[in-house]
N, C-alpha and C positions, 0 to 999 in steps of 0.2 A: 209483252215487251216492256222493258223499263222506260220510264219517261226520259226524254232527251231535252235538256235545257242549257241555256248559256246566260250567265249573269256577268256583265262587264264589271271590272274592279277599278279601272282607271277613270278618274274624274279630273278634268282639267280646271285648274284655278288660273284665271287670266292674269297675266302680268300687267303691271301699270307703268306707263311711260314716266321716265324721270324719277321712278320710285324703286322699281326692282332692278337689280343688277344681274346681267347674264353671267351665270357661273356653271361650272361642270358639277361640282360636289355640292353637298348640303341638301337639306330637305326640299328645297325648291329648285335644285339644279337640274340641268339637262339629263344627267345620268339617271337620277331617280325617276324622272318622268318617262324617259325613253325605255327604261327597264320595265316600268309598269305597263307601257303600251305593248312591249314585246311579250310580257306575260299574258296580257289579254289576247294577243294574236295567237299565242300557243294554245290557250284554252279554246279559242274559236276554231282553230284547226282540228283539235281533238273532237269537238262537237260535230264538225262537218264529217269527220271520219265515222263517228257513231251514226250519223244520219245516213251516210252511204251504206254502212253495213245493214242498217234496218231496212233500207229500200231493197238491197240485194236479198235479204232473208224473205221479204214479202214476195219478191218476184221468183224465188227459187221454186223449182218444180217439187210437188209433194213426193214423199217417198213412195215407191211402188206398193200397192196394196195386194194382199193375197186374193186370188180368185178362187171361187168355189163352184163346183159342178155338182148339183144335187139331182138325183133321179131314182126311180124304181126300175130295176133292170128287167128287160123282156127276156126271160130265161126259156131256152129251148132244150128238151132232153137230148143227151148225147148218145143214148143207148147203153151207157154204163150205169148200172143201178137204176134203170129207167122203169121202175115199178109204177110210177104215176107221173102225170104231167103237171106243170105249174099252171095255176089259174089265177085270175085277178078279180078282186071285188070292185064294188062301185067307187071305192076310194083309191083305186089304183094300187093296192097292196098285193104283192105276189104271195101265193099260198101253194103248198104241196102237202099231201097227206100220206103218201107212200114213199119208200126209198127212191131217190132220184138225184141225178146230177144234171144241172142245167147250166148252159153257157149263154153269154150275151156278148156280142161284138160291140165294142165301144168306139166312138169317135171322140178323141181327146184333143185338146188345144195344142197344136204343134209349137215347139220351141220353148214351152214352159217346163218348169221342174215340179214334179209331183212331191208334195211334202207330207201329206197324211191321207189315210184311207179310214173312213168310218162307216160301219154297217149297223143299221138299227133294225131290229125285228123281234120275233118271238118264237119259242120252240116249246111244244107240249108233247107229252106222251099219252097214248091212249089207254095203257094199263100199267102193270108193274115193270114192264121191260124198259130198258134204257134207250135213249135216243141220242143222236150226236149230229154235229154239223161241221162244215168246213167252208171257208171262203178264200178265194185267191184272185189276185189280179196279175196277169202275166202278159208278156209281149212275145210275139213270134216273128222272126225275120221273114220278110217278104221275098221268098225264093221259090221258083218253080222247079223244085227238085224232088226226087223220090229216094228214100222216104222224106217226109216233111221234117224240117228242123224242129228240135224239141223246144217247147215254150220256155221262156226265161222269166222266172217269178220276180215281180216287183214288190208285192205285199201278200203275205200268206198267214192265215190262221188255219192250220191243217186239222185241228180237232178242238171243238168246244162242246161240252155236254150239259151246260146249265139249262135247267128247265124254267121257262118263264121268259120275260122280256130280256133281250140282250142288246148291248151297245158296245160293239167291238171297235177298238182303236188299234189298227194294224200298222206296224212300222213299215216304212218304205226302204227298200234297198237303195242306198245312196248312189252307188255306181250306175244304176239303171234308171234313175229318177227323171232324167231329161227325156221329154217326149219328142220322138222323131217319127212322124207319120210317113216320111218318105222311105224309111227303112223297115219299120215295124208296124204290125197291126196289134190291137190290144183287146184282150178277152177277159171278162169277169166270169168266174166259175163258182157256183154254189152247190154244195152237196148236202143232202139230208139222208141220214142213216137210221133205219128203224127195222126191227125184226118183224113186227106185225103191222102196226099203223100208228100214226101220231100226226102232228102238224108242225110245219115250219113255215114261217112267213118272213118276208123282207119288206119293210116299209120304205126304207130309203137308204141310198148309198151317197155319201158325201166325199168328194175328192177335192182336196185343197192344193192349189198350185201357187208357185212364186216365180218371179223372174229368174232367168237362168243364171244371173250373176248376183 
C-alpha cells in the first residue's frame, strides 16, 4: 500500500495593529489567505478519503481460495475385466497386476464447483504386449428406479497407453461441475487393460474446487 501523507501549505503571517490594512485583494488580502486555506482543506479531504479506502481494503475479506481434496482411491472390482483385484502397499499406493476395472464411491464437498482433476500413477508392461488405462469421474442421479440411470461423466480420460509414470490433467465438464450431493452420488472409475499381465498403480487423485460463483 502506498504511503499516505498530508503536508499543509498555508502559513499564517500575523497582521499588525495600526500597520496592516484589511483588504480583499493583494498578496496579503483575505482572498489569497482564504483561498490558501480552502486549498489545504481540499488536500486534507483527499487524504482522509485515501485513509478510508486503505482501511476498507484492510478490512475486506480475502478472495476465496481454491480447495483441494487429495486421496488414494479405495478401488473395488466391478466384475468387468476383473482379472485381478487392487491391492495397497505400505505407502497407501493402489496397485493392480491383471486386467481390472475398479470403482470408488466418493464423498465430495457439497455446493462447490469442481475445476480440475489430476491423477498421478505409473503403468508398466510385463512383456512386449501393450497395456492401457482409463480414468473417469462421474455422477449418477439418486433415483430408485429400474434400470438405474446412466452415469453422467464429469471428467474422462478413456484411453492412455504411456508406459512409466503418468500425471493426468483431466478437463471437467463445466455444465456438470457444481457438486450437489442431494441429487447425485459420485464415482471414480479406474481401468487397467492388459493381455497377459503388467502393473498399474495410482498414487494420488487431486480434485480442486472453487466457490460456486
